[in-house]
C-alpha positions as a Markdown table, in Angstrom:
| # | Residue | x | y | z |
|---|---|---|---|---|
| 1 | Met | 28.1 | 1.3 | -10.8 |
| 2 | Ser | 25.3 | 2.9 | -8.8 |
| 3 | Ser | 27.5 | 6.2 | -8.3 |
| 4 | Asp | 27.8 | 6.7 | -12.1 |
| 5 | Pro | 26.6 | 10.2 | -13.0 |
| 6 | Leu | 23.7 | 10.4 | -15.3 |
| 7 | Pro | 24.6 | 11.5 | -18.9 |
| 8 | Pro | 23.7 | 15.1 | -19.5 |
| 9 | Glu | 21.8 | 14.4 | -22.7 |
| 10 | Asp | 19.6 | 11.9 | -21.0 |
| 11 | Asp | 15.9 | 12.6 | -21.4 |
| 12 | Gly | 15.0 | 11.0 | -18.0 |
| 13 | Ala | 12.4 | 8.6 | -19.4 |
| 14 | Trp | 11.5 | 5.5 | -17.2 |
| 15 | Pro | 10.8 | 2.1 | -18.6 |
| 16 | Ala | 7.2 | 2.6 | -17.9 |
| 17 | Glu | 7.2 | 5.6 | -20.3 |
| 18 | Arg | 8.1 | 3.5 | -23.2 |
| 19 | Pro | 5.6 | 1.5 | -25.4 |
| 20 | Ala | 4.4 | -1.7 | -23.6 |
| 21 | Ala | 5.8 | -3.9 | -26.4 |
| 22 | Ala | 9.2 | -2.4 | -26.0 |
| 23 | Arg | 9.1 | -2.7 | -22.2 |
| 24 | Thr | 8.0 | -6.4 | -22.0 |
| 25 | Ala | 9.9 | -7.9 | -25.0 |
| 26 | Gly | 12.7 | -9.0 | -23.0 |
| 27 | Leu | 10.6 | -10.7 | -20.3 |
| 28 | Ala | 7.7 | -12.1 | -22.2 |
| 29 | Gly | 9.5 | -12.9 | -25.5 |
| 30 | Ser | 12.5 | -14.5 | -26.7 |
| 31 | Ser | 14.4 | -11.3 | -27.5 |
| 32 | Pro | 15.8 | -8.8 | -25.0 |
| 33 | Ala | 14.1 | -5.4 | -24.2 |
| 34 | Glu | 15.7 | -2.1 | -25.2 |
| 35 | Pro | 18.1 | -1.0 | -22.5 |
| 36 | Trp | 16.9 | 1.7 | -20.1 |
| 37 | Pro | 17.2 | 5.3 | -21.4 |
| 38 | Arg | 19.0 | 6.0 | -18.2 |
| 39 | Arg | 20.6 | 4.2 | -15.3 |
| 40 | Pro | 19.1 | 5.1 | -12.0 |
| 41 | Arg | 21.5 | 5.8 | -9.1 |
| 42 | Arg | 20.2 | 2.8 | -7.1 |
| 43 | Leu | 20.2 | 0.2 | -9.8 |
| 44 | Ala | 19.1 | -2.9 | -7.8 |
| 45 | Thr | 16.2 | -0.9 | -6.2 |
| 46 | Ala | 15.1 | 0.3 | -9.6 |
| 47 | Val | 15.3 | -3.2 | -11.1 |
| 48 | Val | 13.3 | -4.6 | -8.2 |
| 49 | Asp | 10.6 | -1.9 | -8.5 |
| 50 | Glu | 10.2 | -2.6 | -12.3 |
| 51 | Leu | 10.2 | -6.5 | -11.9 |
| 52 | Val | 7.7 | -6.4 | -9.0 |
| 53 | Asp | 5.5 | -4.1 | -11.1 |
| 54 | Arg | 5.7 | -6.5 | -14.1 |
| 55 | Leu | 5.2 | -9.6 | -11.9 |
| 56 | Val | 2.0 | -8.1 | -10.3 |
| 57 | Arg | 0.7 | -7.2 | -13.8 |
| 58 | Gly | 1.0 | -10.8 | -14.6 |
| 59 | Glu | 3.6 | -10.4 | -17.5 |
| 60 | Ile | 5.3 | -13.6 | -16.1 |
| 61 | Pro | 2.5 | -15.9 | -14.6 |
| 62 | Ala | 2.7 | -17.8 | -11.4 |
| 63 | Gly | 4.7 | -21.0 | -12.0 |
| 64 | Ala | 6.7 | -19.6 | -14.9 |
| 65 | Thr | 10.4 | -19.2 | -14.8 |
| 66 | Leu | 12.0 | -15.8 | -14.5 |
| 67 | Pro | 14.2 | -14.9 | -17.5 |
| 68 | Thr | 17.9 | -15.9 | -17.2 |
| 69 | Glu | 20.6 | -13.6 | -15.6 |
| 70 | Pro | 22.1 | -12.6 | -19.0 |
| 71 | Leu | 18.7 | -11.7 | -20.4 |
| 72 | Leu | 17.8 | -9.6 | -17.4 |
| 73 | Cys | 21.3 | -8.0 | -17.5 |
| 74 | Gln | 20.8 | -7.0 | -21.0 |
| 75 | Thr | 17.1 | -6.0 | -20.6 |
| 76 | Phe | 18.0 | -3.6 | -17.8 |
| 77 | Gly | 21.5 | -2.7 | -18.8 |
| 78 | Val | 23.0 | -3.8 | -15.4 |
| 79 | Ser | 25.6 | -6.2 | -14.2 |
| 80 | Arg | 25.1 | -9.7 | -12.9 |
| 81 | Thr | 25.8 | -8.4 | -9.4 |
| 82 | Val | 22.9 | -6.0 | -9.6 |
| 83 | Val | 20.5 | -8.7 | -11.0 |
| 84 | Arg | 21.4 | -11.2 | -8.4 |
| 85 | Glu | 20.8 | -8.5 | -5.7 |
| 86 | Ala | 17.4 | -7.7 | -7.2 |
| 87 | Val | 16.4 | -11.5 | -7.4 |
| 88 | Lys | 17.4 | -11.8 | -3.7 |
| 89 | Ser | 15.0 | -9.0 | -2.9 |
| 90 | Leu | 12.2 | -10.6 | -5.0 |
| 91 | Glu | 12.9 | -13.9 | -3.0 |
| 92 | Ser | 12.6 | -12.0 | 0.4 |
| 93 | Met | 9.3 | -10.5 | -0.8 |
| 94 | Arg | 8.1 | -14.0 | -1.5 |
| 95 | Leu | 7.4 | -13.2 | -5.1 |
| 96 | Val | 9.7 | -15.9 | -6.5 |
| 97 | Arg | 11.4 | -19.1 | -5.3 |
| 98 | Val | 15.0 | -19.8 | -6.3 |
| 99 | Gln | 15.8 | -23.4 | -6.8 |
| 100 | Gln | 19.3 | -24.6 | -7.6 |
| 101 | Gly | 19.2 | -26.1 | -11.1 |
| 102 | Gln | 15.7 | -25.2 | -11.7 |
| 103 | Gly | 15.9 | -21.4 | -12.2 |
| 104 | Thr | 13.8 | -18.8 | -10.4 |
| 105 | Thr | 10.0 | -19.5 | -10.4 |
| 106 | Val | 7.2 | -16.9 | -9.9 |
| 107 | Arg | 5.2 | -17.8 | -6.8 |
| 108 | His | 1.4 | -17.6 | -6.5 |
| 109 | Leu | -0.2 | -14.4 | -5.1 |
| 110 | Gly | -1.2 | -16.2 | -1.9 |
| 111 | Asp | 2.4 | -16.5 | -1.0 |
| 112 | Trp | 3.5 | -12.8 | -1.7 |
| 113 | Asp | 4.5 | -10.6 | 1.4 |
| 114 | Leu | 1.8 | -8.1 | 1.3 |
| 115 | Phe | 3.2 | -6.3 | 4.2 |
| 116 | Asn | 6.3 | -5.3 | 2.0 |
| 117 | Pro | 5.6 | -1.7 | 0.9 |
| 118 | Thr | 6.9 | -2.3 | -2.6 |
| 119 | Val | 4.7 | -5.4 | -3.1 |
| 120 | Leu | 1.6 | -3.8 | -1.5 |
| 121 | Ser | 1.8 | -0.7 | -3.5 |
| 122 | Ala | 2.0 | -2.7 | -6.8 |
| 123 | Val | -0.9 | -5.0 | -5.9 |
| 124 | Ile | -3.0 | -1.8 | -5.0 |
| 125 | Arg | -2.1 | -0.1 | -8.2 |
| 126 | His | -3.0 | -3.2 | -10.5 |
| 127 | Asp | -6.0 | -4.3 | -8.4 |
| 128 | Ala | -8.9 | -3.6 | -10.9 |
| 129 | Glu | -11.5 | -5.4 | -8.8 |
| 130 | Leu | -10.5 | -3.6 | -5.5 |
| 131 | Ala | -10.1 | -7.0 | -3.9 |
| 132 | Ile | -6.9 | -5.9 | -1.9 |
| 133 | Leu | -8.7 | -2.8 | -0.8 |
| 134 | Glu | -11.6 | -4.8 | 0.5 |
| 135 | Asp | -9.2 | -7.0 | 2.4 |
| 136 | Leu | -7.6 | -3.9 | 3.9 |
| 137 | Val | -11.0 | -2.6 | 5.1 |
| 138 | Asp | -11.8 | -6.0 | 6.6 |
| 139 | Val | -8.4 | -5.9 | 8.5 |
| 140 | Arg | -8.9 | -2.3 | 9.5 |
| 141 | Ser | -12.4 | -2.8 | 10.9 |
| 142 | Ala | -11.3 | -5.8 | 12.8 |
| 143 | Leu | -8.1 | -4.5 | 14.3 |
| 144 | Glu | -9.3 | -0.9 | 14.9 |
| 145 | Ala | -12.6 | -1.9 | 16.5 |
| 146 | Gln | -10.6 | -4.0 | 19.0 |
| 147 | Met | -8.2 | -1.1 | 19.5 |
| 148 | Ala | -11.0 | 1.4 | 20.2 |
| 149 | Gly | -12.3 | -0.9 | 22.8 |
| 150 | Gln | -8.9 | -1.0 | 24.4 |
| 151 | Ala | -8.7 | 2.7 | 24.3 |
| 152 | Ala | -12.0 | 3.1 | 26.1 |
| 153 | Gln | -10.5 | 0.9 | 28.8 |
| 154 | Arg | -6.9 | 2.2 | 28.9 |
| 155 | Ala | -6.7 | 5.8 | 27.8 |
| 156 | Asp | -5.3 | 8.3 | 30.3 |
| 157 | Gln | -6.4 | 11.8 | 30.8 |
| 158 | Arg | -3.8 | 13.2 | 28.3 |
| 159 | Gln | -4.8 | 10.7 | 25.6 |
| 160 | Arg | -8.5 | 11.6 | 26.1 |
| 161 | Glu | -7.6 | 15.3 | 25.6 |
| 162 | Leu | -5.6 | 14.5 | 22.6 |
| 163 | Leu | -8.5 | 12.6 | 21.1 |
| 164 | Thr | -10.8 | 15.6 | 21.8 |
| 165 | Glu | -8.4 | 17.9 | 20.1 |
| 166 | Arg | -8.1 | 15.6 | 17.0 |
| 167 | Met | -12.1 | 15.5 | 16.9 |
| 168 | Ala | -12.2 | 19.2 | 17.0 |
| 169 | Leu | -9.7 | 19.5 | 14.1 |
| 170 | Leu | -11.8 | 17.0 | 12.1 |
| 171 | Glu | -14.7 | 19.3 | 12.4 |
| 172 | Gln | -12.6 | 22.4 | 11.5 |
| 173 | Glu | -11.3 | 20.7 | 8.3 |
| 174 | Val | -14.6 | 19.9 | 6.7 |
| 175 | Gly | -14.7 | 21.3 | 3.2 |
| 176 | Asp | -11.0 | 20.7 | 2.4 |
| 177 | Pro | -10.5 | 17.0 | 1.4 |
| 178 | Ala | -6.6 | 17.1 | 1.7 |
| 179 | Arg | -6.6 | 18.7 | 5.1 |
| 180 | Tyr | -9.5 | 16.4 | 6.2 |
| 181 | Leu | -7.8 | 13.3 | 5.2 |
| 182 | Arg | -4.6 | 14.2 | 7.3 |
| 183 | Ala | -7.0 | 15.1 | 10.3 |
| 184 | Asp | -8.8 | 11.8 | 9.7 |
| 185 | Val | -5.4 | 9.8 | 9.9 |
| 186 | Asp | -4.5 | 11.7 | 13.0 |
| 187 | Phe | -7.8 | 10.9 | 14.8 |
| 188 | His | -7.5 | 7.2 | 14.1 |
| 189 | Asp | -3.9 | 7.3 | 15.3 |
| 190 | Ala | -4.9 | 8.9 | 18.5 |
| 191 | Val | -7.3 | 6.1 | 19.2 |
| 192 | Met | -4.6 | 3.6 | 18.3 |
| 193 | Gln | -2.1 | 5.3 | 20.6 |
| 194 | Ala | -4.5 | 5.2 | 23.4 |
| 195 | Ser | -5.2 | 1.4 | 23.0 |
| 196 | Gly | -1.5 | 0.8 | 23.9 |
| 197 | Asn | -1.6 | -2.0 | 21.2 |
| 198 | Arg | 1.7 | -1.2 | 19.5 |
| 199 | Leu | 1.7 | -4.1 | 17.2 |
| 200 | Gly | -1.9 | -3.4 | 15.9 |
| 201 | Arg | -0.9 | 0.3 | 15.4 |
| 202 | Ala | 2.2 | -0.7 | 13.3 |
| 203 | Met | 0.2 | -3.1 | 11.2 |
| 204 | Ile | -2.4 | -0.5 | 10.3 |
| 205 | His | 0.3 | 2.0 | 9.5 |
| 206 | Thr | 2.1 | -0.4 | 7.2 |
| 207 | Leu | -1.0 | -1.3 | 5.5 |
| 208 | Gln | -2.4 | 2.2 | 5.1 |
| 209 | Met | 0.9 | 3.9 | 4.0 |
| 210 | Glu | 0.4 | 2.6 | 0.5 |
| 211 | Ala | -3.4 | 2.5 | 0.4 |
| 212 | Tyr | -3.5 | 6.2 | 1.0 |
| 213 | Arg | -1.6 | 6.8 | -2.1 |
| 214 | Ser | -4.5 | 5.4 | -4.1 |
| 215 | Leu | -7.4 | 7.9 | -5.1 |
| 216 | Arg | -9.8 | 4.8 | -5.3 |
| 217 | Tyr | -9.2 | 4.2 | -1.6 |
| 218 | Val | -9.4 | 7.7 | -0.2 |
| 219 | Gly | -12.0 | 8.9 | -2.7 |
| 220 | Asp | -12.9 | 12.6 | -3.1 |
| 221 | Pro | -15.4 | 13.4 | -0.3 |
| 222 | Thr | -17.8 | 16.3 | -0.4 |
| 223 | Ala | -18.4 | 18.5 | 2.5 |
| 224 | Ala | -21.6 | 16.6 | 3.3 |
| 225 | Glu | -19.8 | 13.3 | 3.2 |
| 226 | Met | -17.2 | 14.7 | 5.6 |
| 227 | Arg | -19.8 | 15.9 | 8.0 |
| 228 | Leu | -21.5 | 12.4 | 7.9 |
| 229 | Ser | -18.2 | 10.8 | 8.6 |
| 230 | Asn | -17.7 | 13.1 | 11.5 |
| 231 | Val | -21.0 | 11.8 | 13.0 |
| 232 | Ala | -19.4 | 8.4 | 13.1 |
| 233 | His | -16.1 | 9.9 | 14.5 |
| 234 | Arg | -18.0 | 11.6 | 17.2 |
| 235 | Ala | -19.6 | 8.3 | 18.2 |
| 236 | Val | -16.1 | 6.7 | 18.6 |
| 237 | His | -14.8 | 9.7 | 20.5 |
| 238 | Asp | -17.7 | 9.7 | 22.9 |
| 239 | Ala | -17.6 | 6.0 | 23.5 |
| 240 | Val | -13.9 | 6.1 | 24.2 |
| 241 | Leu | -14.3 | 9.0 | 26.7 |
| 242 | Ala | -17.2 | 7.3 | 28.4 |
| 243 | Gly | -15.1 | 4.2 | 28.9 |
| 244 | Asp | -17.6 | 2.0 | 27.1 |
| 245 | Ala | -15.5 | -0.4 | 25.3 |
| 246 | Glu | -18.4 | -2.3 | 23.5 |
| 247 | Ala | -19.8 | 0.9 | 22.1 |
| 248 | Ala | -16.3 | 2.0 | 20.9 |
| 249 | Gln | -15.8 | -1.1 | 19.1 |
| 250 | Asp | -19.2 | -1.0 | 17.4 |
| 251 | Ala | -18.9 | 2.6 | 16.5 |
| 252 | Met | -15.3 | 2.1 | 15.0 |
| 253 | Arg | -16.3 | -1.0 | 13.1 |
| 254 | Glu | -19.5 | 0.6 | 11.7 |
| 255 | His | -17.5 | 3.8 | 10.8 |
| 256 | Ile | -14.8 | 2.1 | 8.9 |
| 257 | Ile | -17.1 | -0.2 | 7.0 |
| 258 | Gly | -19.8 | 2.5 | 6.3 |
| 259 | Ser | -17.2 | 5.0 | 5.2 |
| 260 | Trp | -15.8 | 2.6 | 2.7 |
| 261 | His | -19.1 | 1.6 | 1.2 |
| 262 | Arg | -19.9 | 5.2 | 0.6 |
| 263 | Arg | -16.7 | 6.1 | -1.1 |
| 264 | Arg | -16.0 | 2.8 | -3.0 |
| 265 | Pro | -15.9 | 3.5 | -6.7 |
| 266 | Ala | -19.2 | 2.9 | -8.2 |
| 267 | Ser | -17.8 | 1.4 | -11.3 |
| 268 | Asp | -16.6 | -1.7 | -9.5 |
| 269 | Ala | -19.3 | -4.0 | -8.1 |
| 270 | Pro | -18.8 | -5.2 | -4.5 |
| 271 | Arg | -17.5 | -8.7 | -4.3 |
């Protein structure tokens, strides 16, 4: 089924491009939604992406039961095999609980696997209060501060040279937000590499991969804001090279928290 060619007359519209009432009828109401205008090549993945988005939007609240297999098949125009594969994926993401004889129940937000990129991406996308981004900043400030201290204690000569190169690139890219963001990511990664903390580095990468897709997280910094951020980057750089673990931790923590407070959308009040 997944290898079927797309019909040439297909306009390529996705479910999200249809009116909200048409998209949600098969899940929130008693009648099935209209079939998808086209059948994506990887059907189960497409169904999972759409269901995750709808669950995160709250179309089916926590504790409610997911629609039956036949209704999901009709809604998405796919087979039972595809629906079952999709539901298994939702279960592995801890979005739903499958119980024999009781159907498939939507789990509460606190149970969701937020390290799963599909789940995290949807939560960030629909997080009007920025709560998940606030959590991300808290995690980053704690983990990256610790890793900056470890880098100060463990960095070898090549890692110190790399950090200096990345610092120079940050200063060079001031004025170009896109290139500066890339240089910023590379600078932080150089610190994490030097720390030797492989698990911490992997966790930060996983969390930031989706967060950096959100303009609300990265902001649109001015040249003045980039130069101000580089003052903080320089403090981290100098502390690591000096082997001062405590100063490196403090500098990294203050940098991450301070940078977020400066770029946090003004329309959303801090929690």
